[in-house]
Each structure stands twice: as C-alpha cells, then as structure tokens.
C-alpha positions in Angstrom: 23.5 7.6 28.5 23.3 8.9 25.1 21.5 6.7 22.7 20.7 7.4 19.1 18.5 9.8 18.0 15.2 8.4 16.6 15.2 11.4 13.3 19.2 11.4 12.7 20.8 8.5 14.3 23.6 10.3 15.7 24.7 8.7 19.2 23.9 12.0 21.2 22.4 13.1 24.5 18.6 13.0 24.3 16.2 15.6 25.3 12.3 15.3 25.8 10.3 16.2 22.9 6.9 17.9 23.8 4.5 15.4 21.6 2.2 18.0 22.4 3.2 21.3 21.9 3.6 24.1 24.1 1.6 26.9 22.3 -1.4 24.2 22.2 -0.9 23.2 25.5 -1.5 26.8 26.8 -4.7 27.0 24.6 -6.5 24.3 26.7 -10.2 25.9 28.0 -10.3 25.2 31.9 -13.9 23.3 31.3 -11.9 20.9 28.9 -10.6 17.8 29.7 -7.5 15.4 28.2 -7.7 11.7 27.9 -4.8 10.0 28.7 -4.5 6.0 27.5 -1.3 4.2 27.3 0.3 0.9 28.3 3.4 -0.8 29.8 4.6 -3.7 28.1 1.0 -5.1 27.3 1.4 -5.8 31.5 -0.9 -3.0 32.4 -3.1 -0.1 31.0 -4.1 3.2 31.8 -6.9 5.3 30.6 -7.7 8.4 32.7 -9.0 12.1 32.2 -6.6 14.7 33.3 -6.8 18.9 33.3 -3.1 18.9 32.0 -2.0 18.8 28.4 1.7 17.7 28.5 3.5 14.8 27.0 7.1 14.7 27.0 8.7 11.6 24.7 12.4 11.0 25.0 14.5 9.9 21.9 15.3 13.3 20.0 18.8 14.5 20.2 19.1 18.3 21.0 20.6 19.2 17.8 17.3 17.6 16.1 14.9 19.2 18.8 16.1 22.6 18.7 16.9 22.4 14.8 14.6 21.1 12.0 12.0 20.0 14.6 12.0 23.7 16.2 11.6 24.7 12.5 8.9 22.8 11.6 7.0 23.8 14.6 7.3 27.5 13.9 6.2 26.8 10.5 3.2 24.8 11.3 1.7 27.1 14.2 0.2 29.8 12.2 -1.0 27.3 10.0 -2.7 25.2 12.9 -3.7 27.9 15.3 -6.9 28.5 13.1 -8.0 24.8 12.6 -7.4 24.4 16.6 -9.8 27.5 17.0 -12.5 26.0 14.3 -12.2 28.9 12.4 -12.9 28.0 8.3 -9.8 28.1 6.5 -9.1 27.7 3.0 -5.9 25.5 2.6 -3.7 25.9 -0.5 -1.1 23.1 -1.2 1.9 24.8 0.5 0.0 24.7 4.0 -1.1 21.3 3.6 2.2 20.0 2.6 3.3 21.6 6.1 0.5 19.9 8.3 1.3 16.6 6.6 5.0 17.2 7.5 4.0 18.0 11.1 1.2 15.3 11.5 3.7 12.6 10.5 6.2 13.8 12.8 3.9 13.8 15.8 2.9 10.8 15.2 6.6 9.4 14.8 7.4 10.8 18.1 4.1 9.5 19.5 5.1 5.9 18.6 7.9 6.6 21.2 5.2 7.6 24.0 4.8 4.1 26.1 6.9 1.2 27.1 5.3 -1.2 24.4 6.6 -4.2 23.3 5.3 -3.9 20.2 7.8 -2.9 17.4 7.6 0.7 15.9 5.8 0.6 12.8 8.0 3.8 11.2 11.4 2.8 10.3 15.1 4.7 11.0 15.2 5.2 7.5 12.1 6.9 7.3 12.3 8.8 10.2 16.0 10.0 8.9 14.0 10.8 5.3 11.3 13.1 7.3 14.0 15.1 8.6 15.2 16.0 5.3 11.8 16.7 4.2 10.7 13.5 2.7 7.3 12.0 3.7 6.9 7.9 3.9 5.6 6.4 0.7 2.1 4.8 0.9 0.8 7.5 3.6 -2.2 9.5 3.7 -3.3 12.2 6.1 -6.8 13.7 6.6 -8.4 16.5 8.8 -11.6 16.2 10.5 -13.6 18.7 12.6 -14.2 17.9 16.7 -16.8 19.6 19.0 -16.3 17.2 21.9 -14.9 17.6 25.0 -11.7 16.6 25.1 -9.0 19.2 24.9 -6.2 16.8 23.2 -6.7 13.0 22.6 -4.2 10.5 20.7 -5.1 6.9 19.5 -2.7 4.6 17.5 -3.8 1.2 15.8 -1.4 -1.3 14.3 -3.2 -2.9 11.4 -3.2 -5.9 8.9 -4.3 -5.5 5.6 -5.1 -8.7 3.4 -6.7 -10.4 0.6 -7.2 -13.8 -0.5 -3.1 -14.4 -1.0 -1.1 -12.3 1.2 -1.2 -9.9 4.1 0.6 -6.5 4.9 0.9 -4.6 7.9 -0.5 -0.7 8.2 -0.7 1.7 10.9 -3.1 4.2 11.6 -3.1 7.0 14.3 -5.9 9.8 15.2 -5.1 12.6 17.2 -7.4 15.8 18.7 -5.9 19.3 19.2 -9.0 21.3 20.0 -11.3 21.4 17.0 -8.5 19.9 15.0 -8.6 16.0 14.1 -5.5 14.5 12.4 -5.7 11.2 11.0 -2.6 9.6 9.4 -2.6 6.0 7.8 0.1 4.6 6.5 0.5 0.7 4.6 3.3 -1.6 3.2 1.7 -2.1 -0.1 2.4 -0.8 -3.1 -1.0 -1.6 -4.6 -2.4 1.5 -3.3 -6.1 2.2 -1.2 -7.8 -0.3 -3.5 -7.3 -2.8 -1.1 -9.0 -1.0 1.8 -12.9 -1.0 3.2 -13.6 1.1 6.0 -16.3 1.1 8.7 -18.7 3.6 7.7 -18.6 6.6 5.2 -17.0 9.5 6.3 -16.8 11.7 3.0 -18.7 14.6 4.3 -16.6 14.8 7.8 -12.9 14.8 6.3 -10.5 16.5 3.8 -7.6 14.9 2.6 -4.2 17.3 2.5 -1.6 14.6 1.6 -1.3 13.5 -1.2 -2.3 16.8 -2.1 -5.2 16.9 -4.4 -5.9 20.8 -4.7 -7.0 23.6 -2.2 -9.2 22.4 0.4 -11.6 24.2 2.7 -11.8 23.4 6.9 -13.9 22.4 8.7 -15.7 19.9 6.5 -19.7 19.5 6.1 -19.9 17.4 9.0 -18.1 17.7 12.6 -17.4 14.7 15.3 -18.7 14.4 18.6 -17.2 12.1 20.8 -19.0 8.7 19.6 -18.3 9.2 16.5 -14.9 10.4 16.6 -14.0 6.9 18.1 -15.8 5.2 15.2 -13.5 7.4 12.6 -10.3 6.4 14.8 -11.3 2.7 14.4 -12.5 2.9 11.1 -9.7 0.7 9.3 -9.9 -1.9 11.9 -12.1 -4.3 9.5 -11.5 -7.7 8.8 -9.8 -8.9 5.1 -10.3 -5.9 3.0 -11.6 -6.3 -0.5 -9.5 -6.9 -3.7 -11.3 -5.3 -6.1 
C-alpha cells in the first residue's frame, strides 16, 4: 500500500531507491569486495563480504525518485567520478555544494536501509528541506581518500554529546565509494563544534566541503588503509566532549 514519501511527505506508491548508485556499481573491479553490515530490530546482526554492489531502499515516491533525486544524481556523477577513481581534483565551491547535498541525501536514504528499532535521526522536515535544496543545519561534510580492499562500505553512529550541564544528540555516517570517503556529521546544538573532541588527529587526511571554506584539493596528504578508516569512522564516539 502507498506510504508517505520520506522526502516529500506525499502518500504515493513508493519505489526502491538505489542507495548505491548504479553508475558506481558498474565500476567495481572484480578483485574488490563489498562489506555488508546491518541489523534487524536489535534481534540479529550481519556482517559479511559480497561481490555485488547493490543496496535498494524503499521509501521514496516515484515523483521524487525520477525527479529531483534523478537530477541530483546526474549533477553529482561527473563531480564524483574522478574522486571515486582516485584522481587529483580541485573542487570549487559549486562542486563542494553538489557533493554535500548528494552525500546528505545518500545518508538520509541509508537510514532506511535496515529495520532498526532506533528512531531516524533526520526529521521529515529536514528531508523535505533537502528536497528543496536546503541542507540541514549544524551539519559538516568531509572528504577523505581510501586505498583499502572494499569497493563500498557504509557505517552509521548515533551519538550523544554532553558537557557538565546537558546532553544533545548527534549522528555520523561514513561511506566509501571506491577511493572516496564521505563523512557526514550532524548535531542538535547551536553552540557549534567547540563542544566536540575526537579520537585522533585527521587534519592531513580530510578536507571539509560543507560548510564551504574555499576551493579545496582532493585527495588529502594522507590516505586511509582499512584500519585507519575504521578509526576515522568512529572518531566522534568519545566520552563527554569538553566544554571550552
């Protein structure tokens, strides 16, 4: 039966959105694998390697899927392809904006990829705003480089930030597409990133594309292997960020 679309809220028949774009799936080398992780309502979990790059999520209506989401995919593809291939690229602000919107759209879709009992971090209002071109507030988007053995990986981490007086929720997602790592961090506190501490210094291994700070060069000076990527993906999971 029709359900509400996660991006427009209209009650229409839903289609399955490719959380991993088809153009990327076709690029996977034969000797690379895909790590598949997930859980079902906190009852069972799975973690295995696959030869297929395929992840479809139901929740988007036909109008969104074939409309603005398709337009965004076509706009992002030529920007992302050189990054996925590991080429050195100068990214102006316009390209960074496209990458950030595409990355956040992908993260929002990936939230619906499992039957988790955890509530979704992004609200219907934020998803509808993204459809209109407005990125959620208090959100950072970073790019890093990768040269490990997995063509695609995606991890998410619900977060709780705190000081001595209060706590507030956050959310991070780290996704690899070939040589490209995308990390999205969102949080529900207007005080900004002064609340945060991280496990490790990754300044030489990442560039920030949202909010835009000016033209950036990718890849960064340091590129992640598998062990380092895991540390990067979990860097926000630290106890009680300091209030400075």
